[in-house]
mmCIF file as gemmi writes it, N, C-alpha and C atoms, coordinates in Angstrom:
data_model
loop_
_atom_site.group_PDB
_atom_site.id
_atom_site.type_symbol
_atom_site.label_atom_id
_atom_site.label_alt_id
_atom_site.label_comp_id
_atom_site.label_asym_id
_atom_site.label_entity_id
_atom_site.label_seq_id
_atom_site.pdbx_PDB_ins_code
_atom_site.Cartn_x
_atom_site.Cartn_y
_atom_site.Cartn_z
_atom_site.occupancy
_atom_site.B_iso_or_equiv
_atom_site.pdbx_formal_charge
_atom_site.auth_seq_id
_atom_site.auth_asym_id
_atom_site.pdbx_PDB_model_num
ATOM 1 N N . MET Axp A 1 ? 44.491 2.069 4.31 1 0 ? 1 A 1
ATOM 2 C CA . MET Axp A 1 ? 43.406 1.52 5.09 1 0 ? 1 A 1
ATOM 3 C C . MET Axp A 1 ? 42.573 2.598 5.777 1 0 ? 1 A 1
ATOM 4 N N . VAL Axp A 2 ? 43.201 3.588 6.334 1 0 ? 2 A 1
ATOM 5 C CA . VAL Axp A 2 ? 42.473 4.636 7.043 1 0 ? 2 A 1
ATOM 6 C C . VAL Axp A 2 ? 41.524 5.359 6.1 1 0 ? 2 A 1
ATOM 7 N N . TYR Axp A 3 ? 41.978 5.604 4.867 1 0 ? 3 A 1
ATOM 8 C CA . TYR Axp A 3 ? 41.139 6.27 3.875 1 0 ? 3 A 1
ATOM 9 C C . TYR Axp A 3 ? 39.85 5.487 3.63 1 0 ? 3 A 1
ATOM 10 N N . ILE Axp A 4 ? 39.942 4.176 3.533 1 0 ? 4 A 1
ATOM 11 C CA . ILE Axp A 4 ? 38.778 3.327 3.283 1 0 ? 4 A 1
ATOM 12 C C . ILE Axp A 4 ? 37.828 3.396 4.468 1 0 ? 4 A 1
ATOM 13 N N . GLU Axp A 5 ? 38.333 3.375 5.681 1 0 ? 5 A 1
ATOM 14 C CA . GLU Axp A 5 ? 37.481 3.438 6.862 1 0 ? 5 A 1
ATOM 15 C C . GLU Axp A 5 ? 36.747 4.771 6.939 1 0 ? 5 A 1
ATOM 16 N N . VAL Axp A 6 ? 37.437 5.854 6.642 1 0 ? 6 A 1
ATOM 17 C CA . VAL Axp A 6 ? 36.798 7.164 6.651 1 0 ? 6 A 1
ATOM 18 C C . VAL Axp A 6 ? 35.733 7.24 5.571 1 0 ? 6 A 1
ATOM 19 N N . GLU Axp A 7 ? 36.036 6.708 4.387 1 0 ? 7 A 1
ATOM 20 C CA . GLU Axp A 7 ? 35.078 6.723 3.297 1 0 ? 7 A 1
ATOM 21 C C . GLU Axp A 7 ? 33.84 5.903 3.655 1 0 ? 7 A 1
ATOM 22 N N . ASN Axp A 8 ? 34.016 4.732 4.252 1 0 ? 8 A 1
ATOM 23 C CA . ASN Axp A 8 ? 32.887 3.9 4.65 1 0 ? 8 A 1
ATOM 24 C C . ASN Axp A 8 ? 32.053 4.575 5.724 1 0 ? 8 A 1
ATOM 25 N N . THR Axp A 9 ? 32.703 5.24 6.662 1 0 ? 9 A 1
ATOM 26 C CA . THR Axp A 9 ? 31.98 5.939 7.714 1 0 ? 9 A 1
ATOM 27 C C . THR Axp A 9 ? 31.161 7.079 7.129 1 0 ? 9 A 1
ATOM 28 N N . LEU Axp A 10 ? 31.747 7.818 6.211 1 0 ? 10 A 1
ATOM 29 C CA . LEU Axp A 10 ? 31.037 8.921 5.576 1 0 ? 10 A 1
ATOM 30 C C . LEU Axp A 10 ? 29.847 8.422 4.777 1 0 ? 10 A 1
ATOM 31 N N . SER Axp A 11 ? 30.044 7.378 3.991 1 0 ? 11 A 1
ATOM 32 C CA . SER Axp A 11 ? 28.935 6.866 3.18 1 0 ? 11 A 1
ATOM 33 C C . SER Axp A 11 ? 27.836 6.279 4.065 1 0 ? 11 A 1
ATOM 34 N N . THR Axp A 12 ? 28.215 5.647 5.169 1 0 ? 12 A 1
ATOM 35 C CA . THR Axp A 12 ? 27.229 5.117 6.107 1 0 ? 12 A 1
ATOM 36 C C . THR Axp A 12 ? 26.441 6.251 6.747 1 0 ? 12 A 1
ATOM 37 N N . THR Axp A 13 ? 27.117 7.314 7.117 1 0 ? 13 A 1
ATOM 38 C CA . THR Axp A 13 ? 26.449 8.463 7.716 1 0 ? 13 A 1
ATOM 39 C C . THR Axp A 13 ? 25.492 9.119 6.732 1 0 ? 13 A 1
ATOM 40 N N . VAL Axp A 14 ? 25.932 9.275 5.499 1 0 ? 14 A 1
ATOM 41 C CA . VAL Axp A 14 ? 25.072 9.869 4.467 1 0 ? 14 A 1
ATOM 42 C C . VAL Axp A 14 ? 23.853 8.981 4.225 1 0 ? 14 A 1
ATOM 43 N N . ALA Axp A 15 ? 24.063 7.679 4.133 1 0 ? 15 A 1
ATOM 44 C CA . ALA Axp A 15 ? 22.953 6.753 3.903 1 0 ? 15 A 1
ATOM 45 C C . ALA Axp A 15 ? 21.973 6.77 5.075 1 0 ? 15 A 1
ATOM 46 N N . ALA Axp A 16 ? 22.495 6.761 6.298 1 0 ? 16 A 1
ATOM 47 C CA . ALA Axp A 16 ? 21.627 6.779 7.48 1 0 ? 16 A 1
ATOM 48 C C . ALA Axp A 16 ? 20.83 8.072 7.547 1 0 ? 16 A 1
ATOM 49 N N . THR Axp A 17 ? 21.458 9.182 7.211 1 0 ? 17 A 1
ATOM 50 C CA . THR Axp A 17 ? 20.757 10.461 7.213 1 0 ? 17 A 1
ATOM 51 C C . THR Axp A 17 ? 19.664 10.48 6.151 1 0 ? 17 A 1
ATOM 52 N N . ALA Axp A 18 ? 19.955 9.945 4.985 1 0 ? 18 A 1
ATOM 53 C CA . ALA Axp A 18 ? 18.956 9.888 3.912 1 0 ? 18 A 1
ATOM 54 C C . ALA Axp A 18 ? 17.758 9.035 4.318 1 0 ? 18 A 1
ATOM 55 N N . VAL Axp A 19 ? 18.024 7.909 4.953 1 0 ? 19 A 1
ATOM 56 C CA . VAL Axp A 19 ? 16.931 7.043 5.417 1 0 ? 19 A 1
ATOM 57 C C . VAL Axp A 19 ? 16.11 7.766 6.478 1 0 ? 19 A 1
ATOM 58 N N . GLY Axp A 20 ? 16.774 8.45 7.395 1 0 ? 20 A 1
ATOM 59 C CA . GLY Axp A 20 ? 16.063 9.181 8.446 1 0 ? 20 A 1
ATOM 60 C C . GLY Axp A 20 ? 15.188 10.296 7.901 1 0 ? 20 A 1
ATOM 61 N N . VAL Axp A 21 ? 15.718 11.052 6.953 1 0 ? 21 A 1
ATOM 62 C CA . VAL Axp A 21 ? 14.937 12.141 6.347 1 0 ? 21 A 1
ATOM 63 C C . VAL Axp A 21 ? 13.749 11.565 5.58 1 0 ? 21 A 1
ATOM 64 N N . THR Axp A 22 ? 13.967 10.495 4.84 1 0 ? 22 A 1
ATOM 65 C CA . THR Axp A 22 ? 12.883 9.857 4.093 1 0 ? 22 A 1
ATOM 66 C C . THR Axp A 22 ? 11.795 9.351 5.038 1 0 ? 22 A 1
ATOM 67 N N . ALA Axp A 23 ? 12.199 8.73 6.139 1 0 ? 23 A 1
ATOM 68 C CA . ALA Axp A 23 ? 11.221 8.231 7.115 1 0 ? 23 A 1
ATOM 69 C C . ALA Axp A 23 ? 10.423 9.372 7.73 1 0 ? 23 A 1
ATOM 70 N N . THR Axp A 24 ? 11.088 10.477 8.015 1 0 ? 24 A 1
ATOM 71 C CA . THR Axp A 24 ? 10.408 11.626 8.605 1 0 ? 24 A 1
ATOM 72 C C . THR Axp A 24 ? 9.39 12.219 7.639 1 0 ? 24 A 1
ATOM 73 N N . VAL Axp A 25 ? 9.75 12.315 6.383 1 0 ? 25 A 1
ATOM 74 C CA . VAL Axp A 25 ? 8.841 12.868 5.38 1 0 ? 25 A 1
ATOM 75 C C . VAL Axp A 25 ? 7.695 11.901 5.086 1 0 ? 25 A 1
ATOM 76 N N . ALA Axp A 26 ? 7.985 10.609 5.055 1 0 ? 26 A 1
ATOM 77 C CA . ALA Axp A 26 ? 6.981 9.606 4.695 1 0 ? 26 A 1
ATOM 78 C C . ALA Axp A 26 ? 6.012 9.285 5.83 1 0 ? 26 A 1
ATOM 79 N N . ALA Axp A 27 ? 6.416 9.482 7.071 1 0 ? 27 A 1
ATOM 80 C CA . ALA Axp A 27 ? 5.6 9.068 8.217 1 0 ? 27 A 1
ATOM 81 C C . ALA Axp A 27 ? 4.17 9.606 8.177 1 0 ? 27 A 1
ATOM 82 N N . PRO Axp A 28 ? 3.937 10.892 7.951 1 0 ? 28 A 1
ATOM 83 C CA . PRO Axp A 28 ? 2.55 11.371 7.908 1 0 ? 28 A 1
ATOM 84 C C . PRO Axp A 28 ? 1.714 10.71 6.804 1 0 ? 28 A 1
ATOM 85 N N . PHE Axp A 29 ? 2.327 10.441 5.66 1 0 ? 29 A 1
ATOM 86 C CA . PHE Axp A 29 ? 1.609 9.796 4.566 1 0 ? 29 A 1
ATOM 87 C C . PHE Axp A 29 ? 1.268 8.346 4.905 1 0 ? 29 A 1
ATOM 88 N N . VAL Axp A 30 ? 2.209 7.661 5.53 1 0 ? 30 A 1
ATOM 89 C CA . VAL Axp A 30 ? 1.982 6.263 5.918 1 0 ? 30 A 1
ATOM 90 C C . VAL Axp A 30 ? 0.897 6.188 6.992 1 0 ? 30 A 1
ATOM 91 N N . LEU Axp A 31 ? 0.977 7.066 7.989 1 0 ? 31 A 1
ATOM 92 C CA . LEU Axp A 31 ? -0.052 7.077 9.037 1 0 ? 31 A 1
ATOM 93 C C . LEU Axp A 31 ? -1.437 7.328 8.45 1 0 ? 31 A 1
ATOM 94 N N . SER Axp A 32 ? -1.522 8.272 7.54 1 0 ? 32 A 1
ATOM 95 C CA . SER Axp A 32 ? -2.795 8.572 6.898 1 0 ? 32 A 1
ATOM 96 C C . SER Axp A 32 ? -3.288 7.397 6.048 1 0 ? 32 A 1
ATOM 97 N N . ALA Axp A 33 ? -2.384 6.757 5.35 1 0 ? 33 A 1
ATOM 98 C CA . ALA Axp A 33 ? -2.748 5.643 4.473 1 0 ? 33 A 1
ATOM 99 C C . ALA Axp A 33 ? -3.337 4.465 5.236 1 0 ? 33 A 1
ATOM 100 N N . VAL Axp A 34 ? -2.874 4.239 6.468 1 0 ? 34 A 1
ATOM 101 C CA . VAL Axp A 34 ? -3.4 3.113 7.249 1 0 ? 34 A 1
ATOM 102 C C . VAL Axp A 34 ? -4.58 3.503 8.114 1 0 ? 34 A 1
ATOM 103 N N . GLY Axp A 35 ? -4.938 4.818 8.129 1 0 ? 35 A 1
ATOM 104 C CA . GLY Axp A 35 ? -6.162 5.221 8.801 1 0 ? 35 A 1
ATOM 105 C C . GLY Axp A 35 ? -6.031 6.109 10.004 1 0 ? 35 A 1
ATOM 106 N N . PHE Axp A 36 ? -4.837 6.611 10.298 1 0 ? 36 A 1
ATOM 107 C CA . PHE Axp A 36 ? -4.664 7.533 11.418 1 0 ? 36 A 1
ATOM 108 C C . PHE Axp A 36 ? -4.71 8.952 10.86 1 0 ? 36 A 1
ATOM 109 N N . GLY Axp A 37 ? -5.911 9.549 10.853 1 0 ? 37 A 1
ATOM 110 C CA . GLY Axp A 37 ? -6.085 10.848 10.232 1 0 ? 37 A 1
ATOM 111 C C . GLY Axp A 37 ? -6.165 11.984 11.226 1 0 ? 37 A 1
ATOM 112 N N . ALA Axp A 38 ? -6.312 13.197 10.701 1 0 ? 38 A 1
ATOM 113 C CA . ALA Axp A 38 ? -6.372 14.403 11.526 1 0 ? 38 A 1
ATOM 114 C C . ALA Axp A 38 ? -7.61 14.432 12.419 1 0 ? 38 A 1
ATOM 115 N N . ALA Axp A 39 ? -8.664 13.735 12.021 1 0 ? 39 A 1
ATOM 116 C CA . ALA Axp A 39 ? -9.886 13.696 12.821 1 0 ? 39 A 1
ATOM 117 C C . ALA Axp A 39 ? -9.957 12.435 13.689 1 0 ? 39 A 1
ATOM 118 N N . GLY Axp A 40 ? -8.876 11.684 13.75 1 0 ? 40 A 1
ATOM 119 C CA . GLY Axp A 40 ? -8.854 10.444 14.521 1 0 ? 40 A 1
ATOM 120 C C . GLY Axp A 40 ? -8.775 9.247 13.594 1 0 ? 40 A 1
ATOM 121 N N . VAL Axp A 41 ? -9.141 8.096 14.106 1 0 ? 41 A 1
ATOM 122 C CA . VAL Axp A 41 ? -9.1 6.863 13.317 1 0 ? 41 A 1
ATOM 123 C C . VAL Axp A 41 ? -10.222 6.902 12.279 1 0 ? 41 A 1
ATOM 124 N N . MET Axp A 42 ? -9.869 6.674 11.023 1 0 ? 42 A 1
ATOM 125 C CA . MET Axp A 42 ? -10.84 6.732 9.929 1 0 ? 42 A 1
ATOM 126 C C . MET Axp A 42 ? -11.661 5.452 9.862 1 0 ? 42 A 1
ATOM 127 N N . ALA Axp A 43 ? -12.972 5.605 9.717 1 0 ? 43 A 1
ATOM 128 C CA . ALA Axp A 43 ? -13.877 4.459 9.636 1 0 ? 43 A 1
ATOM 129 C C . ALA Axp A 43 ? -13.536 3.603 8.426 1 0 ? 43 A 1
ATOM 130 N N . GLY Axp A 44 ? -13.571 2.293 8.616 1 0 ? 44 A 1
ATOM 131 C CA . GLY Axp A 44 ? -13.32 1.354 7.526 1 0 ? 44 A 1
ATOM 132 C C . GLY Axp A 44 ? -11.852 1.171 7.176 1 0 ? 44 A 1
ATOM 133 N N . SER Axp A 45 ? -10.967 1.788 7.921 1 0 ? 45 A 1
ATOM 134 C CA . SER Axp A 45 ? -9.542 1.688 7.625 1 0 ? 45 A 1
ATOM 135 C C . SER Axp A 45 ? -8.913 0.51 8.355 1 0 ? 45 A 1
ATOM 136 N N . TRP Axp A 46 ? -7.658 0.264 8.011 1 0 ? 46 A 1
ATOM 137 C CA . TRP Axp A 46 ? -6.898 -0.772 8.694 1 0 ? 46 A 1
ATOM 138 C C . TRP Axp A 46 ? -6.795 -0.452 10.176 1 0 ? 46 A 1
ATOM 139 N N . ALA Axp A 47 ? -6.581 0.816 10.512 1 0 ? 47 A 1
ATOM 140 C CA . ALA Axp A 47 ? -6.468 1.215 11.916 1 0 ? 47 A 1
ATOM 141 C C . ALA Axp A 47 ? -7.775 0.959 12.667 1 0 ? 47 A 1
ATOM 142 N N . ALA Axp A 48 ? -8.906 1.224 12.017 1 0 ? 48 A 1
ATOM 143 C CA . ALA Axp A 48 ? -10.202 0.968 12.656 1 0 ? 48 A 1
ATOM 144 C C . ALA Axp A 48 ? -10.412 -0.523 12.877 1 0 ? 48 A 1
ATOM 145 N N . TRP Axp A 49 ? -9.979 -1.332 11.911 1 0 ? 49 A 1
ATOM 146 C CA . TRP Axp A 49 ? -10.098 -2.775 12.057 1 0 ? 49 A 1
ATOM 147 C C . TRP Axp A 49 ? -9.236 -3.276 13.21 1 0 ? 49 A 1
ATOM 148 N N . LEU Axp A 50 ? -8.067 -2.67 13.35 1 0 ? 50 A 1
ATOM 149 C CA . LEU Axp A 50 ? -7.121 -3.118 14.358 1 0 ? 50 A 1
ATOM 150 C C . LEU Axp A 50 ? -7.499 -2.675 15.771 1 0 ? 50 A 1
ATOM 151 N N . LYS Axp A 51 ? -8.169 -1.538 15.881 1 0 ? 51 A 1
ATOM 152 C CA . LYS Axp A 51 ? -8.512 -0.99 17.2 1 0 ? 51 A 1
ATOM 153 C C . LYS Axp A 51 ? -9.487 -1.933 17.906 1 0 ? 51 A 1
ATOM 154 N N . THR Axp A 52 ? -9.12 -2.343 19.1 1 0 ? 52 A 1
ATOM 155 C CA . THR Axp A 52 ? -9.963 -3.246 19.886 1 0 ? 52 A 1
ATOM 156 C C . THR Axp A 52 ? -10.05 -2.739 21.307 1 0 ? 52 A 1
ATOM 157 N N . SER Axp A 53 ? -10.81 -3.411 22.1 1 0 ? 53 A 1
ATOM 158 C CA . SER Axp A 53 ? -10.944 -3.017 23.504 1 0 ? 53 A 1
ATOM 159 C C . SER Axp A 53 ? -9.669 -3.279 24.297 1 0 ? 53 A 1
ATOM 160 N N . VAL Axp A 54 ? -8.756 -4.083 23.751 1 0 ? 54 A 1
ATOM 161 C CA . VAL Axp A 54 ? -7.509 -4.367 24.457 1 0 ? 54 A 1
ATOM 162 C C . VAL Axp A 54 ? -6.416 -3.352 24.124 1 0 ? 54 A 1
ATOM 163 N N . THR Axp A 55 ? -6.694 -2.403 23.227 1 0 ? 55 A 1
ATOM 164 C CA . THR Axp A 55 ? -5.721 -1.364 22.901 1 0 ? 55 A 1
ATOM 165 C C . THR Axp A 55 ? -5.601 -0.447 24.118 1 0 ? 55 A 1
ATOM 166 N N . VAL Axp A 56 ? -4.399 -0.309 24.627 1 0 ? 56 A 1
ATOM 167 C CA . VAL Axp A 56 ? -4.189 0.452 25.858 1 0 ? 56 A 1
ATOM 168 C C . VAL Axp A 56 ? -3.624 1.833 25.555 1 0 ? 56 A 1
ATOM 169 N N . GLY Axp A 57 ? -3.957 2.771 26.442 1 0 ? 57 A 1
ATOM 170 C CA . GLY Axp A 57 ? -3.411 4.117 26.306 1 0 ? 57 A 1
ATOM 171 C C . GLY Axp A 57 ? -1.9 4.101 26.504 1 0 ? 57 A 1
ATOM 172 N N . GLY Axp A 58 ? -1.215 4.916 25.742 1 0 ? 58 A 1
ATOM 173 C CA . GLY Axp A 58 ? 0.234 4.986 25.848 1 0 ? 58 A 1
ATOM 174 C C . GLY Axp A 58 ? 0.976 3.943 25.031 1 0 ? 58 A 1
ATOM 175 N N . GLY Axp A 59 ? 0.246 3.049 24.402 1 0 ? 59 A 1
ATOM 176 C CA . GLY Axp A 59 ? 0.875 2.02 23.578 1 0 ? 59 A 1
ATOM 177 C C . GLY Axp A 59 ? 1.156 2.54 22.174 1 0 ? 59 A 1
ATOM 178 N N . TRP Axp A 60 ? 1.568 1.636 21.293 1 0 ? 60 A 1
ATOM 179 C CA . TRP Axp A 60 ? 1.922 2.036 19.932 1 0 ? 60 A 1
ATOM 180 C C . TRP Axp A 60 ? 0.722 2.55 19.165 1 0 ? 60 A 1
ATOM 181 N N . PHE Axp A 61 ? -0.475 1.96 19.413 1 0 ? 61 A 1
ATOM 182 C CA . PHE Axp A 61 ? -1.67 2.41 18.701 1 0 ? 61 A 1
ATOM 183 C C . PHE Axp A 61 ? -2.006 3.851 19.088 1 0 ? 61 A 1
ATOM 184 N N . ALA Axp A 62 ? -1.948 4.142 20.374 1 0 ? 62 A 1
ATOM 185 C CA . ALA Axp A 62 ? -2.218 5.504 20.848 1 0 ? 62 A 1
ATOM 186 C C . ALA Axp A 62 ? -1.179 6.485 20.316 1 0 ? 62 A 1
ATOM 187 N N . THR Axp A 63 ? 0.056 6.043 20.225 1 0 ? 63 A 1
ATOM 188 C CA . THR Axp A 63 ? 1.12 6.896 19.695 1 0 ? 63 A 1
ATOM 189 C C . THR Axp A 63 ? 0.867 7.215 18.222 1 0 ? 63 A 1
ATOM 190 N N . CYS Axp A 64 ? 0.492 6.206 17.44 1 0 ? 64 A 1
ATOM 191 C CA . CYS Axp A 64 ? 0.182 6.436 16.023 1 0 ? 64 A 1
ATOM 192 C C . CYS Axp A 64 ? -1.045 7.335 15.863 1 0 ? 64 A 1
ATOM 193 N N . GLN Axp A 65 ? -2.058 7.121 16.697 1 0 ? 65 A 1
ATOM 194 C CA . GLN Axp A 65 ? -3.258 7.947 16.627 1 0 ? 65 A 1
ATOM 195 C C . GLN Axp A 65 ? -2.927 9.399 16.956 1 0 ? 65 A 1
ATOM 196 N N . SER Axp A 66 ? -2.119 9.601 17.969 1 0 ? 66 A 1
ATOM 197 C CA . SER Axp A 66 ? -1.704 10.95 18.339 1 0 ? 66 A 1
ATOM 198 C C . SER Axp A 66 ? -0.911 11.61 17.227 1 0 ? 66 A 1
ATOM 199 N N . ALA Axp A 67 ? 0.005 10.88 16.625 1 0 ? 67 A 1
ATOM 200 C CA . ALA Axp A 67 ? 0.806 11.427 15.525 1 0 ? 67 A 1
ATOM 201 C C . ALA Axp A 67 ? -0.069 11.727 14.32 1 0 ? 67 A 1
ATOM 202 N N . GLY Axp A 68 ? -1.099 10.919 14.087 1 0 ? 68 A 1
ATOM 203 C CA . GLY Axp A 68 ? -2.013 11.175 12.975 1 0 ? 68 A 1
ATOM 204 C C . GLY Axp A 68 ? -2.832 12.427 13.183 1 0 ? 68 A 1
ATOM 205 N N . VAL Axp A 69 ? -3.245 12.679 14.422 1 0 ? 69 A 1
ATOM 206 C CA . VAL Axp A 69 ? -4.072 13.845 14.731 1 0 ? 69 A 1
ATOM 207 C C . VAL Axp A 69 ? -3.224 15.107 14.865 1 0 ? 69 A 1
ATOM 208 N N . LEU Axp A 70 ? -2.157 15.019 15.632 1 0 ? 70 A 1
ATOM 209 C CA . LEU Axp A 70 ? -1.366 16.205 15.951 1 0 ? 70 A 1
ATOM 210 C C . LEU Axp A 70 ? -0.142 16.39 15.077 1 0 ? 70 A 1
ATOM 211 N N . GLY Axp A 71 ? 0.232 15.359 14.342 1 0 ? 71 A 1
ATOM 212 C CA . GLY Axp A 71 ? 1.479 15.408 13.6 1 0 ? 71 A 1
ATOM 213 C C . GLY Axp A 71 ? 2.613 14.981 14.516 1 0 ? 71 A 1
ATOM 214 N N . MET Axp A 72 ? 3.759 14.785 13.945 1 0 ? 72 A 1
ATOM 215 C CA . MET Axp A 72 ? 4.906 14.357 14.739 1 0 ? 72 A 1
ATOM 216 C C . MET Axp A 72 ? 5.603 15.567 15.326 1 0 ? 72 A 1
ATOM 217 N N . ALA Axp A 73 ? 6.041 15.427 16.558 1 0 ? 73 A 1
ATOM 218 C CA . ALA Axp A 73 ? 6.765 16.499 17.224 1 0 ? 73 A 1
ATOM 219 C C . ALA Axp A 73 ? 8.121 16.719 16.569 1 0 ? 73 A 1
ATOM 220 N N . ALA Axp A 74 ? 8.621 17.926 16.653 1 0 ? 74 A 1
ATOM 221 C CA . ALA Axp A 74 ? 9.931 18.245 16.083 1 0 ? 74 A 1
ATOM 222 C C . ALA Axp A 74 ? 11.014 17.371 16.697 1 0 ? 74 A 1
ATOM 223 N N . THR Axp A 75 ? 10.892 17.067 17.988 1 0 ? 75 A 1
ATOM 224 C CA . THR Axp A 75 ? 11.898 16.226 18.64 1 0 ? 75 A 1
ATOM 225 C C . THR Axp A 75 ? 11.86 14.804 18.109 1 0 ? 75 A 1
ATOM 226 N N . THR Axp A 76 ? 10.657 14.307 17.784 1 0 ? 76 A 1
ATOM 227 C CA . THR Axp A 76 ? 10.543 12.971 17.208 1 0 ? 76 A 1
ATOM 228 C C . THR Axp A 76 ? 11.169 12.941 15.823 1 0 ? 76 A 1
ATOM 229 N N . LYS Axp A 77 ? 10.908 13.975 15.033 1 0 ? 77 A 1
ATOM 230 C CA . LYS Axp A 77 ? 11.502 14.046 13.697 1 0 ? 77 A 1
ATOM 231 C C . LYS Axp A 77 ? 13.016 14.093 13.793 1 0 ? 77 A 1
ATOM 232 N N . ALA Axp A 78 ? 13.535 14.871 14.738 1 0 ? 78 A 1
ATOM 233 C CA . ALA Axp A 78 ? 14.988 14.956 14.917 1 0 ? 78 A 1
ATOM 234 C C . ALA Axp A 78 ? 15.556 13.616 15.346 1 0 ? 78 A 1
ATOM 235 N N . ALA Axp A 79 ? 14.848 12.911 16.211 1 0 ? 79 A 1
ATOM 236 C CA . ALA Axp A 79 ? 15.328 11.612 16.674 1 0 ? 79 A 1
ATOM 237 C C . ALA Axp A 79 ? 15.368 10.605 15.529 1 0 ? 79 A 1
ATOM 238 N N . ILE Axp A 80 ? 14.368 10.643 14.646 1 0 ? 80 A 1
ATOM 239 C CA . ILE Axp A 80 ? 14.344 9.716 13.508 1 0 ? 80 A 1
ATOM 240 C C . ILE Axp A 80 ? 15.518 10.003 12.574 1 0 ? 80 A 1
ATOM 241 N N . VAL Axp A 81 ? 15.752 11.275 12.304 1 0 ? 81 A 1
ATOM 242 C CA . VAL Axp A 81 ? 16.827 11.646 11.371 1 0 ? 81 A 1
ATOM 243 C C . VAL Axp A 81 ? 18.183 11.289 11.933 1 0 ? 81 A 1
ATOM 244 N N . THR Axp A 82 ? 18.388 11.445 13.244 1 0 ? 82 A 1
ATOM 245 C CA . THR Axp A 82 ? 19.71 11.223 13.829 1 0 ? 82 A 1
ATOM 246 C C . THR Axp A 82 ? 19.913 9.815 14.355 1 0 ? 82 A 1
ATOM 247 N N . PHE Axp A 83 ? 18.887 8.948 14.313 1 0 ? 83 A 1
ATOM 248 C CA . PHE Axp A 83 ? 19.015 7.585 14.821 1 0 ? 83 A 1
ATOM 249 C C . PHE Axp A 83 ? 19.992 6.787 13.962 1 0 ? 83 A 1
ATOM 250 N N . LYS Axp A 84 ? 20.88 6.078 14.62 1 0 ? 84 A 1
ATOM 251 C CA . LYS Axp A 84 ? 21.816 5.198 13.921 1 0 ? 84 A 1
ATOM 252 C C . LYS Axp A 84 ? 21.688 3.809 14.517 1 0 ? 84 A 1
ATOM 253 N N . ALA Axp A 85 ? 21.402 2.843 13.682 1 0 ? 85 A 1
ATOM 254 C CA . ALA Axp A 85 ? 21.238 1.471 14.16 1 0 ? 85 A 1
ATOM 255 C C . ALA Axp A 85 ? 22.576 0.857 14.479 1 0 ? 85 A 1
């Protein structure tokens, strides 16, 4: 029984790490695809359509816009890779 538990824990850890690394690598592409670019929100994009006067600073929209312009911080990338649900 102990062998099975260790094996499941290892495979879960490997899978979680793979998902985290994939999310970290994919995030800039996904942000760009929806319209959060290096120059800000791209005209005619989904992000431009979504941006309204009720979008508040410090919210998820501002966070995505910041990540699109500045890229993701190393600490954010580390947090994504090491996050375990």
